[in-house]
C-alpha atoms as a printed R data frame, in Angstrom:
    type eleno elety resid chain resno       x       y       z
1   ATOM     1    CA   UNK     A     1 -18.026 -18.175   9.476
2   ATOM     2    CA   UNK     A     2 -16.890 -20.833   6.995
3   ATOM     3    CA   UNK     A     3 -13.620 -19.017   6.528
4   ATOM     4    CA   UNK     A     4 -10.144 -20.527   6.390
5   ATOM     5    CA   UNK     A     5  -6.748 -18.928   6.926
6   ATOM     6    CA   UNK     A     6  -3.319 -20.525   6.558
7   ATOM     7    CA   UNK     A     7  -0.130 -19.445   8.312
8   ATOM     8    CA   UNK     A     8   3.005 -20.795   6.621
9   ATOM     9    CA   UNK     A     9   5.812 -21.166   9.146
10  ATOM    10    CA   UNK     A    10   5.420 -22.298  12.760
11  ATOM    11    CA   UNK     A    11   8.208 -20.280  14.335
12  ATOM    12    CA   UNK     A    12   7.505 -17.643  16.996
13  ATOM    13    CA   UNK     A    13   6.017 -15.263  14.419
14  ATOM    14    CA   UNK     A    14   3.850 -17.889  12.721
15  ATOM    15    CA   UNK     A    15   2.618 -19.608  15.871
16  ATOM    16    CA   UNK     A    16   1.741 -16.290  17.549
17  ATOM    17    CA   UNK     A    17  -0.094 -15.165  14.398
18  ATOM    18    CA   UNK     A    18  -2.042 -18.446  14.353
19  ATOM    19    CA   UNK     A    19  -2.955 -17.968  18.015
20  ATOM    20    CA   UNK     A    20  -4.253 -14.435  17.426
21  ATOM    21    CA   UNK     A    21  -6.242 -15.523  14.366
22  ATOM    22    CA   UNK     A    22  -7.814 -18.422  16.260
23  ATOM    23    CA   UNK     A    23  -8.723 -16.237  19.247
24  ATOM    24    CA   UNK     A    24 -10.524 -13.724  17.000
25  ATOM    25    CA   UNK     A    25 -13.104 -16.502  16.432
26  ATOM    26    CA   UNK     A    26 -13.971 -15.222  12.945
27  ATOM    27    CA   UNK     A    27 -12.508 -18.233  11.095
28  ATOM    28    CA   UNK     A    28 -13.730 -21.830  10.980
29  ATOM    29    CA   UNK     A    29 -10.185 -23.097  10.504
30  ATOM    30    CA   UNK     A    30  -6.639 -21.885  11.015
31  ATOM    31    CA   UNK     A    31  -4.033 -24.066   9.283
32  ATOM    32    CA   UNK     A    32  -0.411 -23.757  10.418
33  ATOM    33    CA   UNK     A    33   2.347 -25.406   8.386
34  ATOM    34    CA   UNK     A    34   6.068 -25.989   8.825
35  ATOM    35    CA   UNK     A    35   8.857 -28.158   7.419
36  ATOM    36    CA   UNK     A    36   9.884 -29.352  10.913
37  ATOM    37    CA   UNK     A    37   8.061 -32.636  11.372
38  ATOM    38    CA   UNK     A    38   5.463 -32.598  14.141
39  ATOM    39    CA   UNK     A    39   6.001 -28.973  15.158
40  ATOM    40    CA   UNK     A    40   2.855 -27.524  13.536
41  ATOM    41    CA   UNK     A    41   0.772 -30.492  14.717
42  ATOM    42    CA   UNK     A    42   2.017 -29.953  18.277
43  ATOM    43    CA   UNK     A    43   1.260 -26.227  18.174
44  ATOM    44    CA   UNK     A    44  -2.226 -26.948  16.776
45  ATOM    45    CA   UNK     A    45  -2.941 -29.491  19.511
46  ATOM    46    CA   UNK     A    46  -1.826 -27.041  22.185
47  ATOM    47    CA   UNK     A    47  -3.863 -24.159  20.725
48  ATOM    48    CA   UNK     A    48  -6.992 -26.297  20.408
49  ATOM    49    CA   UNK     A    49  -6.704 -27.216  24.071
50  ATOM    50    CA   UNK     A    50  -6.815 -23.485  24.925
51  ATOM    51    CA   UNK     A    51 -10.259 -23.132  23.311
52  ATOM    52    CA   UNK     A    52 -12.313 -23.924  26.428
53  ATOM    53    CA   UNK     A    53 -10.284 -21.402  28.444
54  ATOM    54    CA   UNK     A    54 -10.332 -18.565  25.908
55  ATOM    55    CA   UNK     A    55 -13.812 -19.386  24.617
56  ATOM    56    CA   UNK     A    56 -13.271 -19.649  20.867
57  ATOM    57    CA   UNK     A    57 -14.501 -22.317  18.440
58  ATOM    58    CA   UNK     A    58 -11.984 -21.944  15.591
59  ATOM    59    CA   UNK     A    59 -10.227 -25.238  14.886
60  ATOM    60    CA   UNK     A    60  -6.446 -25.166  14.440
61  ATOM    61    CA   UNK     A    61  -4.898 -27.733  12.078
62  ATOM    62    CA   UNK     A    62  -1.152 -28.402  11.972
63  ATOM    63    CA   UNK     A    63   0.526 -29.730   8.826
64  ATOM    64    CA   UNK     A    64   4.128 -30.789   8.185
65  ATOM    65    CA   UNK     A    65   5.075 -29.914   4.596
66  ATOM    66    CA   UNK     A    66   7.752 -31.503   2.429
67  ATOM    67    CA   UNK     A    67  10.226 -29.922   0.045
68  ATOM    68    CA   UNK     A    68   8.260 -31.196  -2.940
69  ATOM    69    CA   UNK     A    69   5.013 -29.658  -1.760
70  ATOM    70    CA   UNK     A    70   3.738 -32.584   0.316
71  ATOM    71    CA   UNK     A    71   1.069 -31.469   2.801
72  ATOM    72    CA   UNK     A    72   0.097 -28.277   0.994
73  ATOM    73    CA   UNK     A    73  -3.180 -29.842  -0.131
74  ATOM    74    CA   UNK     A    74  -4.385 -29.073   3.424
75  ATOM    75    CA   UNK     A    75  -4.408 -25.318   2.646
76  ATOM    76    CA   UNK     A    76  -7.013 -25.774  -0.104
77  ATOM    77    CA   UNK     A    77  -9.861 -23.279   0.129
78  ATOM    78    CA   UNK     A    78  -7.920 -20.751   2.213
79  ATOM    79    CA   UNK     A    79  -9.298 -17.204   1.998
80  ATOM    80    CA   UNK     A    80  -6.018 -15.765   3.298
81  ATOM    81    CA   UNK     A    81  -2.469 -17.136   3.436
82  ATOM    82    CA   UNK     A    82   0.092 -15.458   5.707
83  ATOM    83    CA   UNK     A    83   3.668 -16.296   4.693
84  ATOM    84    CA   UNK     A    84   6.027 -16.069   7.679
85  ATOM    85    CA   UNK     A    85   8.468 -18.711   6.397
86  ATOM    86    CA   UNK     A    86  12.147 -17.819   6.250
87  ATOM    87    CA   UNK     A    87  15.081 -17.151   8.522
88  ATOM    88    CA   UNK     A    88  14.852 -14.422  11.175
89  ATOM    89    CA   UNK     A    89  17.598 -11.862  11.612
90  ATOM    90    CA   UNK     A    90  20.500 -12.340  13.962
91  ATOM    91    CA   UNK     A    91  22.224  -9.441  15.769
92  ATOM    92    CA   UNK     A    92  24.244  -7.371  13.300
93  ATOM    93    CA   UNK     A    93  22.315  -8.638  10.254
94  ATOM    94    CA   UNK     A    94  20.339  -6.333   8.011
95  ATOM    95    CA   UNK     A    95  17.039  -7.391   6.481
96  ATOM    96    CA   UNK     A    96  18.829  -7.485   3.107
97  ATOM    97    CA   UNK     A    97  21.318 -10.083   4.412
98  ATOM    98    CA   UNK     A    98  18.418 -12.555   4.309
99  ATOM    99    CA   UNK     A    99  17.575 -11.899   0.673
100 ATOM   100    CA   UNK     A   100  18.954 -14.928  -1.142
101 ATOM   101    CA   UNK     A   101  18.059 -17.556   1.461
102 ATOM   102    CA   UNK     A   102  14.541 -16.302   2.054
103 ATOM   103    CA   UNK     A   103  13.910 -15.771  -1.674
104 ATOM   104    CA   UNK     A   104  14.286 -19.512  -2.275
105 ATOM   105    CA   UNK     A   105  11.942 -20.328   0.614
106 ATOM   106    CA   UNK     A   106   9.294 -17.745  -0.301
107 ATOM   107    CA   UNK     A   107   9.280 -18.737  -3.986
108 ATOM   108    CA   UNK     A   108   8.661 -22.393  -3.129
109 ATOM   109    CA   UNK     A   109   5.898 -21.495  -0.661
110 ATOM   110    CA   UNK     A   110   4.257 -19.068  -3.111
111 ATOM   111    CA   UNK     A   111   4.205 -21.652  -5.914
112 ATOM   112    CA   UNK     A   112   2.420 -24.111  -3.619
113 ATOM   113    CA   UNK     A   113  -0.053 -21.432  -2.521
114 ATOM   114    CA   UNK     A   114  -0.868 -20.742  -6.186
115 ATOM   115    CA   UNK     A   115  -1.399 -24.461  -6.778
116 ATOM   116    CA   UNK     A   116  -3.599 -25.255  -3.777
117 ATOM   117    CA   UNK     A   117  -5.203 -21.925  -2.771
118 ATOM   118    CA   UNK     A   118  -5.561 -20.055  -6.072
119 ATOM   119    CA   UNK     A   119  -8.215 -17.657  -4.762
120 ATOM   120    CA   UNK     A   120  -6.414 -16.610  -1.578
121 ATOM   121    CA   UNK     A   121  -5.200 -13.168  -0.598
122 ATOM   122    CA   UNK     A   122  -1.512 -13.496   0.312
123 ATOM   123    CA   UNK     A   123   0.031 -11.486   3.162
124 ATOM   124    CA   UNK     A   124   3.832 -11.638   3.178
125 ATOM   125    CA   UNK     A   125   5.823 -10.982   6.345
126 ATOM   126    CA   UNK     A   126   9.166 -12.604   5.444
127 ATOM   127    CA   UNK     A   127  12.177 -10.274   5.275
128 ATOM   128    CA   UNK     A   128  13.384  -8.329   3.385
129 ATOM   129    CA   UNK     A   129   9.708  -7.448   3.257
130 ATOM   130    CA   UNK     A   130   9.269  -5.283   0.169
131 ATOM   131    CA   UNK     A   131  11.351  -7.616  -1.998
132 ATOM   132    CA   UNK     A   132   9.662 -10.793  -0.709
133 ATOM   133    CA   UNK     A   133   6.216  -9.295  -1.386
134 ATOM   134    CA   UNK     A   134   7.207  -8.587  -4.995
135 ATOM   135    CA   UNK     A   135   8.662 -12.093  -5.310
136 ATOM   136    CA   UNK     A   136   5.491 -13.722  -3.935
137 ATOM   137    CA   UNK     A   137   3.413 -11.901  -6.553
138 ATOM   138    CA   UNK     A   138   5.760 -13.024  -9.350
139 ATOM   139    CA   UNK     A   139   5.777 -16.627  -8.109
140 ATOM   140    CA   UNK     A   140   1.999 -16.883  -7.623
141 ATOM   141    CA   UNK     A   141   1.107 -14.783 -10.685
142 ATOM   142    CA   UNK     A   142  -1.851 -13.549  -8.614
143 ATOM   143    CA   UNK     A   143  -3.368 -10.128  -9.413
144 ATOM   144    CA   UNK     A   144  -1.221  -7.545  -7.615
145 ATOM   145    CA   UNK     A   145  -4.077  -6.418  -5.353
146 ATOM   146    CA   UNK     A   146  -4.210  -9.951  -3.863
147 ATOM   147    CA   UNK     A   147  -0.569  -9.942  -2.707
148 ATOM   148    CA   UNK     A   148   0.428  -7.478   0.003
149 ATOM   149    CA   UNK     A   149   3.039  -7.164   2.718
150 ATOM   150    CA   UNK     A   150   2.907  -6.439   6.428
151 ATOM   151    CA   UNK     A   151   5.253  -3.657   7.488
152 ATOM   152    CA   UNK     A   152   3.523  -0.300   7.738
153 ATOM   153    CA   UNK     A   153   1.171  -1.429  10.498
154 ATOM   154    CA   UNK     A   154   4.102  -2.656  12.582
155 ATOM   155    CA   UNK     A   155   6.267   0.405  11.965
156 ATOM   156    CA   UNK     A   156   3.322   2.700  12.697
157 ATOM   157    CA   UNK     A   157   2.596   0.809  15.935
158 ATOM   158    CA   UNK     A   158   6.229   1.236  17.009
159 ATOM   159    CA   UNK     A   159   6.157   4.965  16.243
160 ATOM   160    CA   UNK     A   160   2.853   5.356  18.139
161 ATOM   161    CA   UNK     A   161   4.186   3.464  21.144
162 ATOM   162    CA   UNK     A   162   7.385   5.528  21.287
163 ATOM   163    CA   UNK     A   163   5.416   8.816  21.117
164 ATOM   164    CA   UNK     A   164   2.988   7.664  23.829
165 ATOM   165    CA   UNK     A   165   5.862   6.617  26.109
166 ATOM   166    CA   UNK     A   166   7.761   9.873  25.549
167 ATOM   167    CA   UNK     A   167   4.712  11.997  26.395
168 ATOM   168    CA   UNK     A   168   3.320   9.662  29.109
169 ATOM   169    CA   UNK     A   169  -0.076   9.522  27.403
170 ATOM   170    CA   UNK     A   170  -2.308   6.543  26.531
171 ATOM   171    CA   UNK     A   171  -1.438   4.874  23.222
172 ATOM   172    CA   UNK     A   172  -5.101   5.289  22.224
173 ATOM   173    CA   UNK     A   173  -4.654   9.075  22.189
174 ATOM   174    CA   UNK     A   174  -1.793   8.922  19.667
175 ATOM   175    CA   UNK     A   175  -2.125   8.599  15.880
176 ATOM   176    CA   UNK     A   176   1.005   8.187  13.780
177 ATOM   177    CA   UNK     A   177   1.836   6.901  10.317
178 ATOM   178    CA   UNK     A   178   4.835   5.364   8.562
179 ATOM   179    CA   UNK     A   179   5.105   4.782   4.820
180 ATOM   180    CA   UNK     A   180   7.906   3.865   2.408
181 ATOM   181    CA   UNK     A   181   9.938   0.706   2.817
182 ATOM   182    CA   UNK     A   182  10.418  -1.636   5.754
183 ATOM   183    CA   UNK     A   183  14.036  -0.680   6.346
184 ATOM   184    CA   UNK     A   184  16.461   2.173   5.807
185 ATOM   185    CA   UNK     A   185  14.100   4.139   3.571
186 ATOM   186    CA   UNK     A   186  11.153   3.953   5.961
187 ATOM   187    CA   UNK     A   187   9.209   7.237   5.972
188 ATOM   188    CA   UNK     A   188   7.592   8.105   9.317
189 ATOM   189    CA   UNK     A   189   5.075  10.916   8.682
190 ATOM   190    CA   UNK     A   190   5.036  13.475  11.516
191 ATOM   191    CA   UNK     A   191   2.753  15.822   9.514
192 ATOM   192    CA   UNK     A   192  -0.066  13.244   9.766
193 ATOM   193    CA   UNK     A   193   0.624  12.369  13.415
194 ATOM   194    CA   UNK     A   194  -1.478  13.664  16.303
195 ATOM   195    CA   UNK     A   195  -1.812  13.458  20.085
196 ATOM   196    CA   UNK     A   196  -5.372  13.949  21.358
197 ATOM   197    CA   UNK     A   197  -6.139  15.451  17.962
198 ATOM   198    CA   UNK     A   198  -3.343  18.044  18.176
199 ATOM   199    CA   UNK     A   199  -0.525  17.944  15.609
200 ATOM   200    CA   UNK     A   200   2.497  16.062  16.951
201 ATOM   201    CA   UNK     A   201   4.719  19.014  16.007
202 ATOM   202    CA   UNK     A   202   2.708  21.226  18.402
203 ATOM   203    CA   UNK     A   203   3.306  18.977  21.429
204 ATOM   204    CA   UNK     A   204   6.824  17.622  20.842
205 ATOM   205    CA   UNK     A   205  10.057  19.416  19.853
206 ATOM   206    CA   UNK     A   206  11.366  18.713  16.352
207 ATOM   207    CA   UNK     A   207  14.579  17.122  17.629
208 ATOM   208    CA   UNK     A   208  12.607  14.695  19.840
209 ATOM   209    CA   UNK     A   209  10.368  13.744  16.916
210 ATOM   210    CA   UNK     A   210  13.464  13.064  14.807
211 ATOM   211    CA   UNK     A   211  14.923  10.916  17.599
212 ATOM   212    CA   UNK     A   212  11.732   8.800  17.664
213 ATOM   213    CA   UNK     A   213  11.678   8.615  13.855
214 ATOM   214    CA   UNK     A   214  15.204   7.135  13.914
215 ATOM   215    CA   UNK     A   215  14.242   4.744  16.715
216 ATOM   216    CA   UNK     A   216  11.195   3.600  14.714
217 ATOM   217    CA   UNK     A   217  13.348   3.021  11.632
218 ATOM   218    CA   UNK     A   218  15.655   0.834  13.743
219 ATOM   219    CA   UNK     A   219  12.819  -0.718  15.768
220 ATOM   220    CA   UNK     A   220  13.372  -4.276  14.579
221 ATOM   221    CA   UNK     A   221  17.144  -4.156  15.069
222 ATOM   222    CA   UNK     A   222  16.661  -2.868  18.635
223 ATOM   223    CA   UNK     A   223  14.561  -5.934  19.503
224 ATOM   224    CA   UNK     A   224  16.976  -8.313  17.733
225 ATOM   225    CA   UNK     A   225  19.933  -6.881  19.649
226 ATOM   226    CA   UNK     A   226  18.157  -7.406  22.981
227 ATOM   227    CA   UNK     A   227  16.825 -10.902  22.242
228 ATOM   228    CA   UNK     A   228  20.144 -12.082  20.724
229 ATOM   229    CA   UNK     A   229  18.336 -15.104  19.240
230 ATOM   230    CA   UNK     A   230  15.486 -14.448  16.853
231 ATOM   231    CA   UNK     A   231  13.549 -11.291  16.107
232 ATOM   232    CA   UNK     A   232  10.330  -9.533  17.122
233 ATOM   233    CA   UNK     A   233   7.063 -11.448  16.902
234 ATOM   234    CA   UNK     A   234   4.436 -10.119  19.328
235 ATOM   235    CA   UNK     A   235   3.901  -6.760  17.593
236 ATOM   236    CA   UNK     A   236   4.505  -8.132  14.066
237 ATOM   237    CA   UNK     A   237   2.021 -10.981  14.550
238 ATOM   238    CA   UNK     A   238  -0.585  -8.553  15.909
239 ATOM   239    CA   UNK     A   239  -0.221  -6.490  12.723
240 ATOM   240    CA   UNK     A   240  -0.348  -9.482  10.342
241 ATOM   241    CA   UNK     A   241  -3.380 -10.962  12.103
242 ATOM   242    CA   UNK     A   242  -5.279  -7.650  11.902
243 ATOM   243    CA   UNK     A   243  -4.591  -7.504   8.167
244 ATOM   244    CA   UNK     A   244  -5.849 -11.076   7.706
245 ATOM   245    CA   UNK     A   245  -8.979 -10.267   9.693
246 ATOM   246    CA   UNK     A   246  -9.621  -7.149   7.570
247 ATOM   247    CA   UNK     A   247  -9.499  -9.336   4.449
248 ATOM   248    CA   UNK     A   248 -11.653 -12.136   5.866
249 ATOM   249    CA   UNK     A   249 -14.339  -9.792   7.201
250 ATOM   250    CA   UNK     A   250 -14.223  -7.526   4.107
251 ATOM   251    CA   UNK     A   251 -13.904  -4.644   6.552
252 ATOM   252    CA   UNK     A   252 -12.753  -1.815   4.265
253 ATOM   253    CA   UNK     A   253 -10.333  -0.628   6.957
254 ATOM   254    CA   UNK     A   254  -7.617   1.764   5.804
255 ATOM   255    CA   UNK     A   255  -4.283   0.324   6.945
256 ATOM   256    CA   UNK     A   256  -0.630   1.091   6.181
257 ATOM   257    CA   UNK     A   257   0.584  -1.915   4.158
258 ATOM   258    CA   UNK     A   258   3.079  -2.832   1.457
259 ATOM   259    CA   UNK     A   259   0.982  -2.647  -1.724
260 ATOM   260    CA   UNK     A   260   1.438  -2.323  -5.481
261 ATOM   261    CA   UNK     A   261   1.520   1.379  -6.349
262 ATOM   262    CA   UNK     A   262   0.437   2.319  -9.856
263 ATOM   263    CA   UNK     A   263   0.388   6.091 -10.257
264 ATOM   264    CA   UNK     A   264  -0.418   7.232  -6.724
265 ATOM   265    CA   UNK     A   265   1.954   9.949  -5.416
266 ATOM   266    CA   UNK     A   266   3.394  10.030  -8.948
267 ATOM   267    CA   UNK     A   267   4.934   6.583  -8.289
268 ATOM   268    CA   UNK     A   268   4.221   3.532 -10.450
269 ATOM   269    CA   UNK     A   269   5.279  -0.089 -10.850
270 ATOM   270    CA   UNK     A   270   6.589  -0.923  -7.391
271 ATOM   271    CA   UNK     A   271   5.542  -2.509  -4.090
272 ATOM   272    CA   UNK     A   272   5.754   0.203  -1.415
273 ATOM   273    CA   UNK     A   273   4.429   1.058   2.033
274 ATOM   274    CA   UNK     A   274   1.263   3.136   1.591
275 ATOM   275    CA   UNK     A   275  -2.178   3.389   3.163
276 ATOM   276    CA   UNK     A   276  -4.752   1.133   1.511
277 ATOM   277    CA   UNK     A   277  -8.372   0.136   1.938
278 ATOM   278    CA   UNK     A   278  -8.414  -3.598   2.691
279 ATOM   279    CA   UNK     A   279 -11.238  -6.016   1.870
280 ATOM   280    CA   UNK     A   280 -12.037  -9.489   0.601
281 ATOM   281    CA   UNK     A   281 -10.100  -8.921  -2.634
282 ATOM   282    CA   UNK     A   282  -7.011  -7.669  -0.769
283 ATOM   283    CA   UNK     A   283  -6.214  -4.055  -1.652
284 ATOM   284    CA   UNK     A   284  -9.375  -2.293  -2.825
285 ATOM   285    CA   UNK     A   285  -7.611   0.998  -3.465
286 ATOM   286    CA   UNK     A   286  -4.558   3.000  -2.409
287 ATOM   287    CA   UNK     A   287  -5.415   5.967  -0.190
288 ATOM   288    CA   UNK     A   288  -3.205   8.954  -1.020
289 ATOM   289    CA   UNK     A   289  -2.419  10.671   2.253
290 ATOM   290    CA   UNK     A   290  -1.488  14.367   1.972
291 ATOM   291    CA   UNK     A   291   2.229  14.723   2.783
292 ATOM   292    CA   UNK     A   292   4.508  17.708   3.207
293 ATOM   293    CA   UNK     A   293   7.308  18.365   0.710
294 ATOM   294    CA   UNK     A   294  10.037  16.596   2.713
295 ATOM   295    CA   UNK     A   295   7.871  13.515   3.310
296 ATOM   296    CA   UNK     A   296   6.909  13.359  -0.374
297 ATOM   297    CA   UNK     A   297  10.568  13.538  -1.381
298 ATOM   298    CA   UNK     A   298  11.418  10.771   1.100
299 ATOM   299    CA   UNK     A   299   8.612   8.575  -0.259
300 ATOM   300    CA   UNK     A   300   9.830   9.068  -3.843
301 ATOM   301    CA   UNK     A   301  13.373   8.176  -2.742
302 ATOM   302    CA   UNK     A   302  12.089   5.079  -0.929
303 ATOM   303    CA   UNK     A   303  10.233   3.997  -4.066
304 ATOM   304    CA   UNK     A   304  13.371   4.223  -6.197
305 ATOM   305    CA   UNK     A   305  15.498   2.362  -3.618
306 ATOM   306    CA   UNK     A   306  12.928  -0.426  -3.379
307 ATOM   307    CA   UNK     A   307  12.442  -0.522  -7.160
308 ATOM   308    CA   UNK     A   308  16.161  -1.191  -7.678
309 ATOM   309    CA   UNK     A   309  16.121  -4.100  -5.233
310 ATOM   310    CA   UNK     A   310  12.815  -5.553  -6.468
311 ATOM   311    CA   UNK     A   311  14.287  -5.656  -9.958
312 ATOM   312    CA   UNK     A   312  16.905  -8.114  -8.671
313 ATOM   313    CA   UNK     A   313  14.486 -10.709  -7.320
314 ATOM   314    CA   UNK     A   314  12.781 -11.786 -10.526
315 ATOM   315    CA   UNK     A   315  15.478 -14.399 -11.182
316 ATOM   316    CA   UNK     A   316  15.751 -15.671  -7.614
């Protein structure tokens, strides 16, 4: 073991991510931080007391951080840092409505990560996701392969779940994929989706697939509207924790993530949802998945939409 992971932000998303990471039992230490005094320490105490029941040895450490970076020295030596800090959406809000507020928060966090954990791989989950991932890379000045965002795994999981429910089949028998941005220009990929190895288009009518594509694209808003306070965290934290584990264990798993694209699919110079091989150094390589003409066009459009917005965040 000897590995250390930090989760910045002790809200529902952060605390659930910390719990999943601790229960994997592949880390020596999980650090959870927050600006609310005592909250991360309380969560850490509670999680540590679950160790005898769940049978894991990972130690959870809670740290209150100050606006001038106080407390961040505790993240020193982290192999992975998951940034969940920022405001969640409220009903009726788009991810972009959070841009200015969360940009300030993410920049401050990223600068402290660069100072105290300069060798970490950073996984960003704060919304709007694609823009915050780009901002975290600018603020840390880390190599682009060491800063990535969690979105594609979550969106793919939603698509898979919706297909499995619609066909009344086990989720394990369904394979789907979503690329593009985490938002309006999300690109679910029916051509690469299967059920028991059969193409999705052979087992589900086109109009039903399109209905599930739209539902996937609006998956976060659907949860927000039902909860009324806060946003999704069980599925998102599962996705972020799996990404962190892939980094820490140098697994080489191919996962849909928000990564820096530099020539793949004819797209360059932008953070975008693609499939990537994940290891100790973050993104080892982008995996170009064969797409049909419509999906390729949608991915190119998503790249240009995201590029325009990412250009705005450099000065935030």
